[in-house]
N, C-alpha and C positions, 0 to 999 in steps of 0.2 A: 527343498530336500525331498527325499522319497518318503511320503507320508505313510505308505503301507508298511515300509520297513520300520518306521518309528512306532507304529501301532503294535508291531510284533515284538519290539525290543523288551519291554518290561515283562511280558508274559514268558518269553524265552529265558530271560534272566532269572526269574523266580523259579522256573523249572530246574535250571542248572544249579541254582543256589541250594534249593531243597535237596536235590539229588546228591550234591557234593557234601552236604551236611550229614545226610543219612549214611552215605557210603564214603568215608574218608579214604582217599587214596594214599598209599605209602610213597615216600620220596623215592624217585627212581634213581638208579645208579648213574645214569647220564641224562642230560637235559638239553633240549634245543631252545632257541630263543622263543619260538612259538609256544612251547610247553611252559616256559617260564612266565610268559605273558598270561597264559590261560590260568595258571595257578594263582598269580597275583590278582587277576580280575575276580576270581571266585572267593578270595580270602580277604581282600582289602575292605575295611569297614566303611571308608568314605564312599567307595563305589557301591557297596551294598546298600548303604543308606540312601544314596541318590537314586539307585534302581528301585528301591521300595517306594520312594516318593513318587517316581514316575509311574509305578504301577497303581498307586493310590489315585493319582490324577487321571490315569487312563480309565479306571473304574468309574470315577465321577463323570468323565466325558461320555463313556458308553451308555450311562443311564441318565444323562442330562435331560432327556426328553420327559422325565418324570415331573419336571417343574410344570408341565402342561396338564398334569393330572388334577382332577378336582379333589377337594378335601371332603372326606366322608366320615361322619361319626355317628355311632349308634349307642344308646345307653338304655338301660332298663332299671326301674326303681320300684321296689315293693315297700309299702309303708303301712303302718298301723298307728292311728291317732291315739294319744294318751287318754283322751276323753271322748265321749260320744259327740259328734258334730250336731250343731243346731239345725233345725229344719230351714230350708231355703224357699222363699216365695218364688214360685216359677210361673204363676198365672193368676189373674184376677177375673172373676166372672163379671159380665157386663151388667150395667144398671138395669132394673132397680136392685138386683141382687149384688151384694158386695163380698160374697164369700171368696176367700182366697184358696188357691191350691198350693200345697207345700210339698217339697221333696226332701226326704231325710236321707242324706248320704250315709254310706256304711263307714265303719271305722277303718276297714281294711281297703287298700287300693293297690292297683298294679298299673304302672305307667311306662311308656316307652318314649324315647326322644330320638328323632332322626334328623340329621342336618347334612345337606349337600350344598357345597359352594364351589363355584368356578370363577376365577378372576382372569379377565382378559386385559392384561396390562402391557403397553408397549415396552416397558422396562424389562420384560422377560427376555426380549431379544438381546439386550446387553448382558443379562445374566448368563444366557447360553454362550454368548461370545466369550465371556470371561472364563468360563469353565474350559473352553477350548484353548485359550491363550495360556492359562495356567498349566495345562498339560504340555503344550509345546515348550514352554519355558523350563518345565521340569525335565523334559527329555534333553534339552540343550545342556542343562546343568549336569545331567547324568553323563552325557557324551563328553563334556569337558573333564569330568573326574576320570573317566576311562582313558581318554587320550593322554592326559597328564601322567597317569600311572604307567601307561604303556611306554611312553618316552623315557620315564625314569628307569623302568625295568630293563629296557633295551640298552640304554647307556651303561647301566651297571653291568649287564651281561657282557658287553663288548669290552668294557674296561677290564673285567676279569680275564678275558681272552688276551688282551694286550699284556697283562701282567704274566700270564702263563707263557706267552711268546718270549717275554724278557727273561723269564726263568730258563727257558730252553736255550736261548742264545747264550746266556751266561754259563750254563752247564756245558755247552759245546766249547766255549772259549776256555773254561777251566779244564776240560778234558784234554784239549790240545796243549795247554800250558803244562799240565801234569806229564804228558807224554814227552814234551821237550825237556822238562826237569829230569825225567828218568834218563833220557839220552845224554843230557848235559852231565849228569852225575857220573855216568859210565865213562864219558869222554874225559872228564876231569880226573877221575881215578886212574885212567890210562895215560894221563899227561897230555892228552890231545887238545884240551881246552883250558884256558886260565880259570882260576877260582872265581874271578869276577863274573864270568858268564854264568857259572853255576849259581852264584848268589843272586844274580838278576832274575834267573828263572825261578828261584825259590821265593823271592819277594813277589813276583808276579802271581804265583800260585797262592801264597798266603794272603795276598790282598784280595783275590777274587772270592775266597771262601766266605768271608763275612758279608760281602756284597750279595752273594747267592743266598745266604741264610736270611738276610733281611728281606729279599724279594719273596722267598718262600713263606716267611712269617706274615708279611703284609698280605699276600695272596690268600693265605689260610684264614686270616682274620676277616678279610673282605668277603670271603665265601660264606662265612658264618652270618655276617650282616645281610648278605644277599638272600640267603634262605629265610632269614627273618622277615625281609621285605615281602617275600612270596607267601608268607604265612605257613611255612613248612617247619617241621621239627628238624633240628640239625642232624645232618648225616655226613659223617666223615667220608672223604673220597668221592664226593659228587663231581662228576666230570661234565663240563660244559662243551657241547658239540656245536661248532660254528666256525665261520671263516670271516676274516677281516677284508677279504677281497671286495673292493668297492665296485659299485655299478656307476657307469658314466652317463646315465640318461640325463639329458638336460631338463631342468625343471621348467614348468610352464611360466609364462610371463606373469609378473605380480598382479596385473589387473585381471587376469583370468582366475587367480586364486583368491583375490580379495573378497568376493561374495561368499566364500566358503569359510571365512574366519569365524570361529565359534564366539569370540568376544563380541564381534559385531552382531552376530545373531542374537546373543543374549541382550545386548543393548537395544536392538530393534524390538525384541520381545517386551522389554520394559516400556518402550514407546507405544507399542500396540496395546498394552494393558492400560496405560493412561489415556490413550485415545478412546478406548472402549469405555473407560470410567467416565470420561467427559460426556460422551454420547449418551450413556445410560442416565447420567444426571439430568441432561436436557430432556430426555424422554419422560422423566418423572412429572413433567408439566402437562403431558398429554392426558386426556381423560382415560379413566379406568372403568371398565364395565364389569360389574359384579352380578353374577347370576346365583340365586340362592333358593333352595327349597327346604322347608322344614315342616315336620309333622310330629305331633305329640299325642298319639292315641292313648287312652287309659281305660281301665275297667274299675268301676266302683263295686266293691264286694265280689272279688274274684272267686271266693270259696263256692258260691252257688251258681257259677257260670262256667261254660266251656271256653277256655281261653283260646282255643283253636278255631272258634267260630268268629269270623270277621265281623259279624253283626253286633257282637257285644262290646266292641271297642268304640269309644266315642272321643273325637278330637276336641280339645279345649282351645288350643291356639294352633299356630302353624300357618304357613303361607308360601306362596310362590312369588318371589320378588326379583326385580331387575333394577339395579342401582347404577347410576352414572356418577362417578366420583372425579372431581377436578380439583387439583391443588392450585390455589391462588397465591401461593407464597412468592412465585416469580413475579407477581405484579407489584410487590412491595420493595422499593429500592433499599439496599442495605440489609435485606433479610438474610437469614441463614443460608438460603438457597444460593444467593449471589456470592456470599463469602466462601462457601464450599466450592462453588464453580471457579472462582478466581484462584483458589488454592490449587485445584486440580490443573487449571490452565497453566499456572506458573511451573508446576512440577513437570507438566508435559513439555513446555518450552525448554526447560533445563535438560530433560531427557533427550530431546531432539538435538540439542547442542552437543551433549555428550556423545550421542550416536555419530554425529557428524565428525567430531574430533576423533572418535575411535576409528572411524573409516579412514581418515587422513593418516593417523598414526599407524594404522594397520597396513596401509599401502606402503608407507615409508619403511616399515619394518620388513615387509615382504621384499621390497627392493634391496634392502641391505642384506637380507638373508640370501637372496638370489645372487648378489655380487660375491658374497662370501663363499657360497658353494662353487661358483664358477672359478674363483681364485684358488680354492682348495683343489679342484679338479686339475687346473693347470700346474699347481705346485706339485701334485702327485706325479705328474709326468716327469718333472725335473728331478724329483727325488728317486724315481725309478731308475732314471739314467745314472744318477749319482751312485745309487746302490750297485748297479751293474759295473760301473767303472771301478769302484772300491773293491768289489769282489775280484775283478780281474787283476787289480794291483796286488791284492793279497795272494792270489795264485802265483803271480810272477815273483813276488818277494819270498814266498815260501819255497819255491823251486830254487831260487838263488841261495837261500839259507841252507837248504839240504845239500846243495852242491859245494857249500863251503865258500861261496863267493859273496854272500850277503851277511849283514850284521844282525844279531839278535834284536838290537834296538829298532832297526828298520822293520823287522818282522812284527814286533810288538806294536809299533806305530800303525802299520798297515792293518793289523788285526783289529786294533782299537778303532781305526777310521771306518772299517767295514761294519763293525758292530754299531757304531754311531750312526752310520747311514741307514742301517736296518731299523734302528730305534726311531729315527726321524720319519722313516716311511711308515712304520707302525703307528706312530703318533698322529701323523697326518691322515691316515686311513680312519683312525678313531675319531679325529676331529671332523672329518667329512660326515661320518655316520651320525655323530652327535648333532651336527647342524641339521641333518635331514630329519632326525627324530624330533628335534625342537620344532621344525617346520610342520611336521605331521601333527604334533600336539596342538597346534594352533588351528587346524583345519578339521572340518566335518568329515566323518568317515564315509559319507555318501559320495564324496569326490571320487571319481573312478580311479582305481589303483594304478592303472597304467599312466595316469597323468602325474603321478608323484615321482620324485627322483629315484626312489628306491623302494624295495618291497620290505625291507627290514630296518 
């Protein structure tokens, strides 16, 4: 995957998120599918949480070099003894004299303590690698959340377009039926048509009205739910701008898409994490080199001395040390080291098997999706031809009915067949788009867009 793009993702997301929070945009009067996706990504809690987690992991990765920094601590202590200290023998005069020299410390003291330590441990390599793996896995999780949400929003968007098309088709059919009813009523009143023809037209009109109202109600309810998914406050009359015209680009071969499956990337990330954990555990057996420097200068009786004069400070302890530390736990069979290592190794073996199974299942899934998309593309061609044929049949039947040579029943049948052909075509177009959206949801967005079957 494009690592540079991954590094930029969390920072860009946070900028967009903070901007959208500070300056909430009103719901527009119309909306395209890209605008809908943008609104959803900025308002979905799951995506936001995954993005913030990726940003956190990125910060840890960017500053992971600080594990190489030495630890440094400085402290200062001022003290006053409760009682005067006893004199301390500091020297004895040589024989034959035996007089001793004593030092009487002051009750007040000022001391400092400085400690610098640097640990050179092979296990640091595993620690740095773990930080990087955690970041990559967090970005994959964020990508999965985004791709899943995008697929859901797009399918919902185009489902609403289908419902709107059905409303338009039903309204057109109702309008034609009402016009025929008007003409039939006049003809019946003039005695040019039997009452049965007029009643048939009336039944057709009255039957279409509840159908249309049901479609309008369903569309309105789903539009409310759709705006809720986007995180928008409900606004009546929101118009969705888009088209169900399908693109016929042939999708790449399944084996070309298999490496871009997000579920496989996530599983491989788990494997990489366990491999690193096992390697870091083995590195703990190697020697650790510890460099340490400590100093504790102090002043006895600081009241009578210039504390800024280095000559008044006297060290009591402190040293420069170099320590070589080696763990011998690995030499003991059955020790905690070997039990932990066996556990990590077993989990790694299971993760590798899961990754292998995910790869096989993913390839089969891609092959099935590819066949379904191809079948849908071929079915669309047949439905287009059927829609054109039914349209022509309706035109011929309408002309015959208007000339008085055709029956109303034949006209209604032809009209119903044409509407049915249109609905089947709409349904298959939506089915194709849904399959493509589901395919995109499984794949990493770094896959070149021209390699995908569609752009939406």
